[in-house]
CHARMM internal coordinates of N, CA and C (Angstrom, degrees):
IC EDIT
DIST 1 N 1 CA 1.4579
DIST 1 CA 1 C 1.5320
ANGL 1 N 1 CA 1 C 110.78
DIST 1 C 2 N 1.3377
ANGL 1 CA 1 C 2 N 115.41
DIHE 1 N 1 CA 1 C 2 N -39.74
DIST 2 N 2 CA 1.4575
ANGL 1 C 2 N 2 CA 119.04
DIHE 1 CA 1 C 2 N 2 CA -178.67
DIST 2 CA 2 C 1.5249
ANGL 2 N 2 CA 2 C 111.07
DIHE 1 C 2 N 2 CA 2 C -67.87
DIST 2 C 3 N 1.3292
ANGL 2 CA 2 C 3 N 116.34
DIHE 2 N 2 CA 2 C 3 N -37.48
DIST 3 N 3 CA 1.4609
ANGL 2 C 3 N 3 CA 120.45
DIHE 2 CA 2 C 3 N 3 CA -179.92
DIST 3 CA 3 C 1.5257
ANGL 3 N 3 CA 3 C 110.00
DIHE 2 C 3 N 3 CA 3 C -66.12
DIST 3 C 4 N 1.3260
ANGL 3 CA 3 C 4 N 116.47
DIHE 3 N 3 CA 3 C 4 N -40.37
DIST 4 N 4 CA 1.4596
ANGL 3 C 4 N 4 CA 119.86
DIHE 3 CA 3 C 4 N 4 CA 178.84
DIST 4 CA 4 C 1.5198
ANGL 4 N 4 CA 4 C 111.45
DIHE 3 C 4 N 4 CA 4 C -62.81
DIST 4 C 5 N 1.3118
ANGL 4 CA 4 C 5 N 116.71
DIHE 4 N 4 CA 4 C 5 N -40.74
DIST 5 N 5 CA 1.4620
ANGL 4 C 5 N 5 CA 119.18
DIHE 4 CA 4 C 5 N 5 CA -179.56
DIST 5 CA 5 C 1.5337
ANGL 5 N 5 CA 5 C 111.40
DIHE 4 C 5 N 5 CA 5 C -69.01
DIST 5 C 6 N 1.3218
ANGL 5 CA 5 C 6 N 117.01
DIHE 5 N 5 CA 5 C 6 N -36.07
DIST 6 N 6 CA 1.4665
ANGL 5 C 6 N 6 CA 120.12
DIHE 5 CA 5 C 6 N 6 CA 177.55
DIST 6 CA 6 C 1.5265
ANGL 6 N 6 CA 6 C 110.09
DIHE 5 C 6 N 6 CA 6 C -66.59
DIST 6 C 7 N 1.3358
ANGL 6 CA 6 C 7 N 117.01
DIHE 6 N 6 CA 6 C 7 N -44.51
DIST 7 N 7 CA 1.4569
ANGL 6 C 7 N 7 CA 120.30
DIHE 6 CA 6 C 7 N 7 CA 178.02
DIST 7 CA 7 C 1.5187
ANGL 7 N 7 CA 7 C 111.47
DIHE 6 C 7 N 7 CA 7 C -62.61
DIST 7 C 8 N 1.3189
ANGL 7 CA 7 C 8 N 116.67
DIHE 7 N 7 CA 7 C 8 N -39.28
DIST 8 N 8 CA 1.4634
ANGL 7 C 8 N 8 CA 120.87
DIHE 7 CA 7 C 8 N 8 CA 177.67
DIST 8 CA 8 C 1.5300
ANGL 8 N 8 CA 8 C 110.67
DIHE 7 C 8 N 8 CA 8 C -64.34
DIST 8 C 9 N 1.3220
ANGL 8 CA 8 C 9 N 116.78
DIHE 8 N 8 CA 8 C 9 N -39.45
DIST 9 N 9 CA 1.4567
ANGL 8 C 9 N 9 CA 120.93
DIHE 8 CA 8 C 9 N 9 CA 178.11
DIST 9 CA 9 C 1.5271
ANGL 9 N 9 CA 9 C 110.93
DIHE 8 C 9 N 9 CA 9 C -62.15
DIST 9 C 10 N 1.3464
ANGL 9 CA 9 C 10 N 117.09
DIHE 9 N 9 CA 9 C 10 N -45.72
DIST 10 N 10 CA 1.4580
ANGL 9 C 10 N 10 CA 120.67
DIHE 9 CA 9 C 10 N 10 CA 177.75
DIST 10 CA 10 C 1.5282
ANGL 10 N 10 CA 10 C 110.92
DIHE 9 C 10 N 10 CA 10 C -63.07
DIST 10 C 11 N 1.3120
ANGL 10 CA 10 C 11 N 117.11
DIHE 10 N 10 CA 10 C 11 N -40.04
DIST 11 N 11 CA 1.4549
ANGL 10 C 11 N 11 CA 120.53
DIHE 10 CA 10 C 11 N 11 CA 178.90
DIST 11 CA 11 C 1.5242
ANGL 11 N 11 CA 11 C 110.84
DIHE 10 C 11 N 11 CA 11 C -60.61
DIST 11 C 12 N 1.3173
ANGL 11 CA 11 C 12 N 116.89
DIHE 11 N 11 CA 11 C 12 N -46.71
DIST 12 N 12 CA 1.4588
ANGL 11 C 12 N 12 CA 120.24
DIHE 11 CA 11 C 12 N 12 CA 179.47
DIST 12 CA 12 C 1.5241
ANGL 12 N 12 CA 12 C 111.87
DIHE 11 C 12 N 12 CA 12 C -65.74
DIST 12 C 13 N 1.3254
ANGL 12 CA 12 C 13 N 117.26
DIHE 12 N 12 CA 12 C 13 N -34.76
DIST 13 N 13 CA 1.4712
ANGL 12 C 13 N 13 CA 119.84
DIHE 12 CA 12 C 13 N 13 CA 177.51
DIST 13 CA 13 C 1.5191
ANGL 13 N 13 CA 13 C 110.77
DIHE 12 C 13 N 13 CA 13 C -64.42
DIST 13 C 14 N 1.3453
ANGL 13 CA 13 C 14 N 116.60
DIHE 13 N 13 CA 13 C 14 N -43.82
DIST 14 N 14 CA 1.4543
ANGL 13 C 14 N 14 CA 119.51
DIHE 13 CA 13 C 14 N 14 CA -179.77
DIST 14 CA 14 C 1.5202
ANGL 14 N 14 CA 14 C 111.66
DIHE 13 C 14 N 14 CA 14 C -67.59
DIST 14 C 15 N 1.3128
ANGL 14 CA 14 C 15 N 117.71
DIHE 14 N 14 CA 14 C 15 N -35.91
DIST 15 N 15 CA 1.4618
ANGL 14 C 15 N 15 CA 120.45
DIHE 14 CA 14 C 15 N 15 CA 178.04
DIST 15 CA 15 C 1.5283
ANGL 15 N 15 CA 15 C 109.84
DIHE 14 C 15 N 15 CA 15 C -65.72
DIST 15 C 16 N 1.3195
ANGL 15 CA 15 C 16 N 117.06
DIHE 15 N 15 CA 15 C 16 N -42.63
DIST 16 N 16 CA 1.4611
ANGL 15 C 16 N 16 CA 119.41
DIHE 15 CA 15 C 16 N 16 CA -178.90
DIST 16 CA 16 C 1.5238
ANGL 16 N 16 CA 16 C 111.49
DIHE 15 C 16 N 16 CA 16 C -68.76
DIST 16 C 17 N 1.3197
ANGL 16 CA 16 C 17 N 117.86
DIHE 16 N 16 CA 16 C 17 N -35.71
DIST 17 N 17 CA 1.4667
ANGL 16 C 17 N 17 CA 120.42
DIHE 16 CA 16 C 17 N 17 CA 176.97
DIST 17 CA 17 C 1.5195
ANGL 17 N 17 CA 17 C 109.73
DIHE 16 C 17 N 17 CA 17 C -62.90
DIST 17 C 18 N 1.3299
ANGL 17 CA 17 C 18 N 116.74
DIHE 17 N 17 CA 17 C 18 N -42.25
DIST 18 N 18 CA 1.4567
ANGL 17 C 18 N 18 CA 120.56
DIHE 17 CA 17 C 18 N 18 CA 179.61
DIST 18 CA 18 C 1.5326
ANGL 18 N 18 CA 18 C 110.70
DIHE 17 C 18 N 18 CA 18 C -63.18
DIST 18 C 19 N 1.3067
ANGL 18 CA 18 C 19 N 117.51
DIHE 18 N 18 CA 18 C 19 N -38.84
DIST 19 N 19 CA 1.4597
ANGL 18 C 19 N 19 CA 120.12
DIHE 18 CA 18 C 19 N 19 CA -179.75
DIST 19 CA 19 C 1.5209
ANGL 19 N 19 CA 19 C 111.61
DIHE 18 C 19 N 19 CA 19 C -69.46
DIST 19 C 20 N 1.3165
ANGL 19 CA 19 C 20 N 117.87
DIHE 19 N 19 CA 19 C 20 N -34.60
DIST 20 N 20 CA 1.4498
ANGL 19 C 20 N 20 CA 120.86
DIHE 19 CA 19 C 20 N 20 CA 179.11
DIST 20 CA 20 C 1.5265
ANGL 20 N 20 CA 20 C 112.01
DIHE 19 C 20 N 20 CA 20 C -72.61
DIST 20 C 21 N 1.3288
ANGL 20 CA 20 C 21 N 116.34
DIHE 20 N 20 CA 20 C 21 N -22.50
DIST 21 N 21 CA 1.4565
ANGL 20 C 21 N 21 CA 119.89
DIHE 20 CA 20 C 21 N 21 CA -177.72
DIST 21 CA 21 C 1.5220
ANGL 21 N 21 CA 21 C 112.12
DIHE 20 C 21 N 21 CA 21 C -77.94
DIST 21 C 22 N 1.3223
ANGL 21 CA 21 C 22 N 118.58
DIHE 21 N 21 CA 21 C 22 N -13.41
DIST 22 N 22 CA 1.4591
ANGL 21 C 22 N 22 CA 121.34
DIHE 21 CA 21 C 22 N 22 CA -178.94
DIST 22 CA 22 C 1.5302
ANGL 22 N 22 CA 22 C 109.46
DIHE 21 C 22 N 22 CA 22 C -74.84
DIST 22 C 23 N 1.3163
ANGL 22 CA 22 C 23 N 114.33
DIHE 22 N 22 CA 22 C 23 N 134.79
DIST 23 N 23 CA 1.4563
ANGL 22 C 23 N 23 CA 120.19
DIHE 22 CA 22 C 23 N 23 CA -179.79
DIST 23 CA 23 C 1.5264
ANGL 23 N 23 CA 23 C 108.53
DIHE 22 C 23 N 23 CA 23 C -126.70
DIST 23 C 24 N 1.3044
ANGL 23 CA 23 C 24 N 116.31
DIHE 23 N 23 CA 23 C 24 N 147.06
DIST 24 N 24 CA 1.4647
ANGL 23 C 24 N 24 CA 120.17
DIHE 23 CA 23 C 24 N 24 CA -175.29
DIST 24 CA 24 C 1.5202
ANGL 24 N 24 CA 24 C 112.97
DIHE 23 C 24 N 24 CA 24 C -67.60
DIST 24 C 25 N 1.3173
ANGL 24 CA 24 C 25 N 117.37
DIHE 24 N 24 CA 24 C 25 N -41.41
DIST 25 N 25 CA 1.4621
ANGL 24 C 25 N 25 CA 119.55
DIHE 24 CA 24 C 25 N 25 CA -174.65
DIST 25 CA 25 C 1.5264
ANGL 25 N 25 CA 25 C 113.32
DIHE 24 C 25 N 25 CA 25 C -109.89
DIST 25 C 26 N 1.3139
ANGL 25 CA 25 C 26 N 118.54
DIHE 25 N 25 CA 25 C 26 N 17.13
DIST 26 N 26 CA 1.4545
ANGL 25 C 26 N 26 CA 120.37
DIHE 25 CA 25 C 26 N 26 CA 176.10
DIST 26 CA 26 C 1.5121
ANGL 26 N 26 CA 26 C 113.54
DIHE 25 C 26 N 26 CA 26 C 96.26
DIST 26 C 27 N 1.2937
ANGL 26 CA 26 C 27 N 119.07
DIHE 26 N 26 CA 26 C 27 N -28.93
DIST 27 N 27 CA 1.4599
ANGL 26 C 27 N 27 CA 123.17
DIHE 26 CA 26 C 27 N 27 CA 175.37
DIST 27 CA 27 C 1.5100
ANGL 27 N 27 CA 27 C 113.43
DIHE 26 C 27 N 27 CA 27 C 63.19
DIST 27 C 28 N 1.3087
ANGL 27 CA 27 C 28 N 115.28
DIHE 27 N 27 CA 27 C 28 N -135.08
DIST 28 N 28 CA 1.4538
ANGL 27 C 28 N 28 CA 122.02
DIHE 27 CA 27 C 28 N 28 CA -173.14
DIST 28 CA 28 C 1.5249
ANGL 28 N 28 CA 28 C 111.72
DIHE 27 C 28 N 28 CA 28 C -66.17
DIST 28 C 29 N 1.3253
ANGL 28 CA 28 C 29 N 118.08
DIHE 28 N 28 CA 28 C 29 N -35.04
DIST 29 N 29 CA 1.4627
ANGL 28 C 29 N 29 CA 120.32
DIHE 28 CA 28 C 29 N 29 CA -178.02
DIST 29 CA 29 C 1.5264
ANGL 29 N 29 CA 29 C 111.06
DIHE 28 C 29 N 29 CA 29 C -62.31
DIST 29 C 30 N 1.3261
ANGL 29 CA 29 C 30 N 117.33
DIHE 29 N 29 CA 29 C 30 N -44.76
DIST 30 N 30 CA 1.4686
ANGL 29 C 30 N 30 CA 118.82
DIHE 29 CA 29 C 30 N 30 CA -179.81
DIST 30 CA 30 C 1.5279
ANGL 30 N 30 CA 30 C 110.98
DIHE 29 C 30 N 30 CA 30 C -69.30
DIST 30 C 31 N 1.3158
ANGL 30 CA 30 C 31 N 117.61
DIHE 30 N 30 CA 30 C 31 N -34.58
DIST 31 N 31 CA 1.4598
ANGL 30 C 31 N 31 CA 120.71
DIHE 30 CA 30 C 31 N 31 CA 176.95
DIST 31 CA 31 C 1.5195
ANGL 31 N 31 CA 31 C 110.81
DIHE 30 C 31 N 31 CA 31 C -63.88
DIST 31 C 32 N 1.3435
ANGL 31 CA 31 C 32 N 116.59
DIHE 31 N 31 CA 31 C 32 N -45.17
DIST 32 N 32 CA 1.4655
ANGL 31 C 32 N 32 CA 120.12
DIHE 31 CA 31 C 32 N 32 CA -179.85
DIST 32 CA 32 C 1.5202
ANGL 32 N 32 CA 32 C 111.02
DIHE 31 C 32 N 32 CA 32 C -68.72
DIST 32 C 33 N 1.3302
ANGL 32 CA 32 C 33 N 116.63
DIHE 32 N 32 CA 32 C 33 N -34.76
DIST 33 N 33 CA 1.4588
ANGL 32 C 33 N 33 CA 120.20
DIHE 32 CA 32 C 33 N 33 CA 177.71
DIST 33 CA 33 C 1.5312
ANGL 33 N 33 CA 33 C 110.56
DIHE 32 C 33 N 33 CA 33 C -66.76
DIST 33 C 34 N 1.3082
ANGL 33 CA 33 C 34 N 117.16
DIHE 33 N 33 CA 33 C 34 N -39.10
DIST 34 N 34 CA 1.4600
ANGL 33 C 34 N 34 CA 119.87
DIHE 33 CA 33 C 34 N 34 CA -178.86
DIST 34 CA 34 C 1.5265
ANGL 34 N 34 CA 34 C 111.38
DIHE 33 C 34 N 34 CA 34 C -70.66
DIST 34 C 35 N 1.3251
ANGL 34 CA 34 C 35 N 117.09
DIHE 34 N 34 CA 34 C 35 N -31.04
DIST 35 N 35 CA 1.4635
ANGL 34 C 35 N 35 CA 120.42
DIHE 34 CA 34 C 35 N 35 CA 179.08
DIST 35 CA 35 C 1.5246
ANGL 35 N 35 CA 35 C 112.70
DIHE 34 C 35 N 35 CA 35 C -86.46
DIST 35 C 36 N 1.3293
ANGL 35 CA 35 C 36 N 117.22
DIHE 35 N 35 CA 35 C 36 N -10.35
DIST 36 N 36 CA 1.4586
ANGL 35 C 36 N 36 CA 120.45
DIHE 35 CA 35 C 36 N 36 CA -178.40
DIST 36 CA 36 C 1.5110
ANGL 36 N 36 CA 36 C 113.18
DIHE 35 C 36 N 36 CA 36 C 82.84
DIST 36 C 37 N 1.3124
ANGL 36 CA 36 C 37 N 118.43
DIHE 36 N 36 CA 36 C 37 N 5.66
DIST 37 N 37 CA 1.4633
ANGL 36 C 37 N 37 CA 121.30
DIHE 36 CA 36 C 37 N 37 CA -178.57
DIST 37 CA 37 C 1.5203
ANGL 37 N 37 CA 37 C 112.56
DIHE 36 C 37 N 37 CA 37 C -79.36
DIST 37 C 38 N 1.3264
ANGL 37 CA 37 C 38 N 117.39
DIHE 37 N 37 CA 37 C 38 N -15.85
DIST 38 N 38 CA 1.4584
ANGL 37 C 38 N 38 CA 119.82
DIHE 37 CA 37 C 38 N 38 CA -179.08
DIST 38 CA 38 C 1.5214
ANGL 38 N 38 CA 38 C 110.22
DIHE 37 C 38 N 38 CA 38 C -63.10
DIST 38 C 39 N 1.3353
ANGL 38 CA 38 C 39 N 116.40
DIHE 38 N 38 CA 38 C 39 N -31.06
DIST 39 N 39 CA 1.4595
ANGL 38 C 39 N 39 CA 119.81
DIHE 38 CA 38 C 39 N 39 CA 179.13
DIST 39 CA 39 C 1.5232
ANGL 39 N 39 CA 39 C 111.11
DIHE 38 C 39 N 39 CA 39 C -69.13
DIST 39 C 40 N 1.3064
ANGL 39 CA 39 C 40 N 117.42
DIHE 39 N 39 CA 39 C 40 N -32.78
DIST 40 N 40 CA 1.4638
ANGL 39 C 40 N 40 CA 121.04
DIHE 39 CA 39 C 40 N 40 CA 176.05
DIST 40 CA 40 C 1.5257
ANGL 40 N 40 CA 40 C 109.70
DIHE 39 C 40 N 40 CA 40 C -67.15
DIST 40 C 41 N 1.3168
ANGL 40 CA 40 C 41 N 116.55
DIHE 40 N 40 CA 40 C 41 N -42.33
DIST 41 N 41 CA 1.4670
ANGL 40 C 41 N 41 CA 120.64
DIHE 40 CA 40 C 41 N 41 CA 179.26
DIST 41 CA 41 C 1.5209
ANGL 41 N 41 CA 41 C 110.03
DIHE 40 C 41 N 41 CA 41 C -63.81
DIST 41 C 42 N 1.3231
ANGL 41 CA 41 C 42 N 116.80
DIHE 41 N 41 CA 41 C 42 N -44.81
DIST 42 N 42 CA 1.4658
ANGL 41 C 42 N 42 CA 120.54
DIHE 41 CA 41 C 42 N 42 CA 179.46
DIST 42 CA 42 C 1.5252
ANGL 42 N 42 CA 42 C 110.21
DIHE 41 C 42 N 42 CA 42 C -63.09
DIST 42 C 43 N 1.3222
ANGL 42 CA 42 C 43 N 117.84
DIHE 42 N 42 CA 42 C 43 N -41.12
DIST 43 N 43 CA 1.4639
ANGL 42 C 43 N 43 CA 121.50
DIHE 42 CA 42 C 43 N 43 CA 179.68
DIST 43 CA 43 C 1.5299
ANGL 43 N 43 CA 43 C 111.23
DIHE 42 C 43 N 43 CA 43 C -63.81
DIST 43 C 44 N 1.3159
ANGL 43 CA 43 C 44 N 117.00
DIHE 43 N 43 CA 43 C 44 N -41.62
DIST 44 N 44 CA 1.4677
ANGL 43 C 44 N 44 CA 120.31
DIHE 43 CA 43 C 44 N 44 CA 179.38
DIST 44 CA 44 C 1.5211
ANGL 44 N 44 CA 44 C 110.72
DIHE 43 C 44 N 44 CA 44 C -66.46
DIST 44 C 45 N 1.3225
ANGL 44 CA 44 C 45 N 116.80
DIHE 44 N 44 CA 44 C 45 N -42.61
DIST 45 N 45 CA 1.4637
ANGL 44 C 45 N 45 CA 120.01
DIHE 44 CA 44 C 45 N 45 CA 178.95
DIST 45 CA 45 C 1.5244
ANGL 45 N 45 CA 45 C 110.59
DIHE 44 C 45 N 45 CA 45 C -63.33
DIST 45 C 46 N 1.3251
ANGL 45 CA 45 C 46 N 117.02
DIHE 45 N 45 CA 45 C 46 N -43.22
DIST 46 N 46 CA 1.4681
ANGL 45 C 46 N 46 CA 120.07
DIHE 45 CA 45 C 46 N 46 CA 178.26
DIST 46 CA 46 C 1.5200
ANGL 46 N 46 CA 46 C 111.82
DIHE 45 C 46 N 46 CA 46 C -65.11
DIST 46 C 47 N 1.3193
ANGL 46 CA 46 C 47 N 117.31
DIHE 46 N 46 CA 46 C 47 N -37.06
DIST 47 N 47 CA 1.4584
ANGL 46 C 47 N 47 CA 121.18
DIHE 46 CA 46 C 47 N 47 CA 177.90
DIST 47 CA 47 C 1.5208
ANGL 47 N 47 CA 47 C 111.10
DIHE 46 C 47 N 47 CA 47 C -64.63
DIST 47 C 48 N 1.3133
ANGL 47 CA 47 C 48 N 116.90
DIHE 47 N 47 CA 47 C 48 N -43.36
DIST 48 N 48 CA 1.4635
ANGL 47 C 48 N 48 CA 120.80
DIHE 47 CA 47 C 48 N 48 CA 178.03
DIST 48 CA 48 C 1.5168
ANGL 48 N 48 CA 48 C 110.34
DIHE 47 C 48 N 48 CA 48 C -64.60
DIST 48 C 49 N 1.3259
ANGL 48 CA 48 C 49 N 117.17
DIHE 48 N 48 CA 48 C 49 N -42.98
DIST 49 N 49 CA 1.4554
ANGL 48 C 49 N 49 CA 120.67
DIHE 48 CA 48 C 49 N 49 CA 179.31
DIST 49 CA 49 C 1.5253
ANGL 49 N 49 CA 49 C 111.28
DIHE 48 C 49 N 49 CA 49 C -64.00
DIST 49 C 50 N 1.3206
ANGL 49 CA 49 C 50 N 117.70
DIHE 49 N 49 CA 49 C 50 N -41.39
DIST 50 N 50 CA 1.4643
ANGL 49 C 50 N 50 CA 121.36
DIHE 49 CA 49 C 50 N 50 CA 177.99
DIST 50 CA 50 C 1.5262
ANGL 50 N 50 CA 50 C 110.55
DIHE 49 C 50 N 50 CA 50 C -63.83
DIST 50 C 51 N 1.3251
ANGL 50 CA 50 C 51 N 116.74
DIHE 50 N 50 CA 50 C 51 N -39.78
DIST 51 N 51 CA 1.4632
ANGL 50 C 51 N 51 CA 120.16
DIHE 50 CA 50 C 51 N 51 CA 177.79
DIST 51 CA 51 C 1.5182
ANGL 51 N 51 CA 51 C 111.78
DIHE 50 C 51 N 51 CA 51 C -64.00
DIST 51 C 52 N 1.3125
ANGL 51 CA 51 C 52 N 117.29
DIHE 51 N 51 CA 51 C 52 N -41.39
DIST 52 N 52 CA 1.4634
ANGL 51 C 52 N 52 CA 120.47
DIHE 51 CA 51 C 52 N 52 CA 177.90
DIST 52 CA 52 C 1.5235
ANGL 52 N 52 CA 52 C 111.72
DIHE 51 C 52 N 52 CA 52 C -64.58
DIST 52 C 53 N 1.3288
ANGL 52 CA 52 C 53 N 116.42
DIHE 52 N 52 CA 52 C 53 N -41.79
DIST 53 N 53 CA 1.4636
ANGL 52 C 53 N 53 CA 119.90
DIHE 52 CA 52 C 53 N 53 CA 179.20
DIST 53 CA 53 C 1.5217
ANGL 53 N 53 CA 53 C 110.31
DIHE 52 C 53 N 53 CA 53 C -65.38
DIST 53 C 54 N 1.3215
ANGL 53 CA 53 C 54 N 117.37
DIHE 53 N 53 CA 53 C 54 N -43.43
DIST 54 N 54 CA 1.4663
ANGL 53 C 54 N 54 CA 121.07
DIHE 53 CA 53 C 54 N 54 CA 177.64
DIST 54 CA 54 C 1.5243
ANGL 54 N 54 CA 54 C 110.92
DIHE 53 C 54 N 54 CA 54 C -60.89
DIST 54 C 55 N 1.3218
ANGL 54 CA 54 C 55 N 117.00
DIHE 54 N 54 CA 54 C 55 N -42.87
DIST 55 N 55 CA 1.4602
ANGL 54 C 55 N 55 CA 121.01
DIHE 54 CA 54 C 55 N 55 CA 178.20
DIST 55 CA 55 C 1.5249
ANGL 55 N 55 CA 55 C 111.25
DIHE 54 C 55 N 55 CA 55 C -61.07
DIST 55 C 56 N 1.3317
ANGL 55 CA 55 C 56 N 117.02
DIHE 55 N 55 CA 55 C 56 N -43.89
DIST 56 N 56 CA 1.4595
ANGL 55 C 56 N 56 CA 120.35
DIHE 55 CA 55 C 56 N 56 CA -179.36
DIST 56 CA 56 C 1.5227
ANGL 56 N 56 CA 56 C 112.06
DIHE 55 C 56 N 56 CA 56 C -66.69
DIST 56 C 57 N 1.3236
ANGL 56 CA 56 C 57 N 117.47
DIHE 56 N 56 CA 56 C 57 N -37.14
DIST 57 N 57 CA 1.4661
ANGL 56 C 57 N 57 CA 120.70
DIHE 56 CA 56 C 57 N 57 CA 178.26
DIST 57 CA 57 C 1.5164
ANGL 57 N 57 CA 57 C 110.41
DIHE 56 C 57 N 57 CA 57 C -66.07
DIST 57 C 58 N 1.3237
ANGL 57 CA 57 C 58 N 116.60
DIHE 57 N 57 CA 57 C 58 N -44.57
DIST 58 N 58 CA 1.4712
ANGL 57 C 58 N 58 CA 119.58
DIHE 57 CA 57 C 58 N 58 CA 178.69
DIST 58 CA 58 C 1.5192
ANGL 58 N 58 CA 58 C 111.49
DIHE 57 C 58 N 58 CA 58 C -65.06
DIST 58 C 59 N 1.3147
ANGL 58 CA 58 C 59 N 116.92
DIHE 58 N 58 CA 58 C 59 N -39.62
DIST 59 N 59 CA 1.4605
ANGL 58 C 59 N 59 CA 120.82
DIHE 58 CA 58 C 59 N 59 CA 178.41
DIST 59 CA 59 C 1.5224
ANGL 59 N 59 CA 59 C 110.99
DIHE 58 C 59 N 59 CA 59 C -64.55
DIST 59 C 60 N 1.3419
ANGL 59 CA 59 C 60 N 116.98
DIHE 59 N 59 CA 59 C 60 N -39.43
DIST 60 N 60 CA 1.4497
ANGL 59 C 60 N 60 CA 120.91
DIHE 59 CA 59 C 60 N 60 CA 178.19
DIST 60 CA 60 C 1.5248
ANGL 60 N 60 CA 60 C 110.87
DIHE 59 C 60 N 60 CA 60 C -64.21
DIST 60 C 61 N 1.3313
ANGL 60 CA 60 C 61 N 117.45
DIHE 60 N 60 CA 60 C 61 N -40.73
DIST 61 N 61 CA 1.4644
ANGL 60 C 61 N 61 CA 120.86
DIHE 60 CA 60 C 61 N 61 CA 177.98
DIST 61 CA 61 C 1.5268
ANGL 61 N 61 CA 61 C 111.23
DIHE 60 C 61 N 61 CA 61 C -63.39
DIST 61 C 62 N 1.3261
ANGL 61 CA 61 C 62 N 116.70
DIHE 61 N 61 CA 61 C 62 N -42.30
DIST 62 N 62 CA 1.4622
ANGL 61 C 62 N 62 CA 120.03
DIHE 61 CA 61 C 62 N 62 CA 179.50
DIST 62 CA 62 C 1.5225
ANGL 62 N 62 CA 62 C 111.42
DIHE 61 C 62 N 62 CA 62 C -65.07
DIST 62 C 63 N 1.3145
ANGL 62 CA 62 C 63 N 116.51
DIHE 62 N 62 CA 62 C 63 N -41.41
DIST 63 N 63 CA 1.4720
ANGL 62 C 63 N 63 CA 120.44
DIHE 62 CA 62 C 63 N 63 CA -180.00
DIST 63 CA 63 C 1.5233
ANGL 63 N 63 CA 63 C 109.86
DIHE 62 C 63 N 63 CA 63 C -66.77
DIST 63 C 64 N 1.3355
ANGL 63 CA 63 C 64 N 116.64
DIHE 63 N 63 CA 63 C 64 N -40.99
DIST 64 N 64 CA 1.4651
ANGL 63 C 64 N 64 CA 120.26
DIHE 63 CA 63 C 64 N 64 CA 178.50
DIST 64 CA 64 C 1.5276
ANGL 64 N 64 CA 64 C 110.77
DIHE 63 C 64 N 64 CA 64 C -62.83
DIST 64 C 65 N 1.3252
ANGL 64 CA 64 C 65 N 116.87
DIHE 64 N 64 CA 64 C 65 N -39.26
DIST 65 N 65 CA 1.4652
ANGL 64 C 65 N 65 CA 120.57
DIHE 64 CA 64 C 65 N 65 CA 179.08
DIST 65 CA 65 C 1.5306
ANGL 65 N 65 CA 65 C 110.14
DIHE 64 C 65 N 65 CA 65 C -66.05
DIST 65 C 66 N 1.3408
ANGL 65 CA 65 C 66 N 117.16
DIHE 65 N 65 CA 65 C 66 N -42.70
DIST 66 N 66 CA 1.4672
ANGL 65 C 66 N 66 CA 120.08
DIHE 65 CA 65 C 66 N 66 CA 177.67
DIST 66 CA 66 C 1.5214
ANGL 66 N 66 CA 66 C 111.96
DIHE 65 C 66 N 66 CA 66 C -63.62
DIST 66 C 67 N 1.3242
ANGL 66 CA 66 C 67 N 117.28
DIHE 66 N 66 CA 66 C 67 N -39.28
DIST 67 N 67 CA 1.4618
ANGL 66 C 67 N 67 CA 120.03
DIHE 66 CA 66 C 67 N 67 CA 178.16
DIST 67 CA 67 C 1.5204
ANGL 67 N 67 CA 67 C 111.28
DIHE 66 C 67 N 67 CA 67 C -67.13
DIST 67 C 68 N 1.3256
ANGL 67 CA 67 C 68 N 116.64
DIHE 67 N 67 CA 67 C 68 N -37.67
DIST 68 N 68 CA 1.4440
ANGL 67 C 68 N 68 CA 120.83
DIHE 67 CA 67 C 68 N 68 CA 179.77
DIST 68 CA 68 C 1.5295
ANGL 68 N 68 CA 68 C 110.65
DIHE 67 C 68 N 68 CA 68 C -66.84
DIST 68 C 69 N 1.3339
ANGL 68 CA 68 C 69 N 117.27
DIHE 68 N 68 CA 68 C 69 N -42.41
DIST 69 N 69 CA 1.4627
ANGL 68 C 69 N 69 CA 121.84
DIHE 68 CA 68 C 69 N 69 CA 179.73
DIST 69 CA 69 C 1.5241
ANGL 69 N 69 CA 69 C 111.92
DIHE 68 C 69 N 69 CA 69 C -67.02
DIST 69 C 70 N 1.2768
ANGL 69 CA 69 C 70 N 116.95
DIHE 69 N 69 CA 69 C 70 N -30.71
DIST 70 N 70 CA 1.4635
ANGL 69 C 70 N 70 CA 121.77
DIHE 69 CA 69 C 70 N 70 CA -178.01
DIST 70 CA 70 C 1.4753
ANGL 70 N 70 CA 70 C 109.24
DIHE 69 C 70 N 70 CA 70 C -83.46
END
COOR INIT
IC SEED 1 N 1 CA 1 C
IC BUILD
């Protein structure tokens, strides 16, 4: 019962956060889109994501090599 109430609380928190994020005129996203800065943000996010994926692939190869040697 306690777990259900905690999960319900988190669900309601996420729903309310989503509702507060809605803006009538687009807010920061439309401003960044009009200035062309949204592409810089997308490029940085993609670069960070690519770096994380590359790191995980290299780490997996190293771990596999250690397991094979052992």
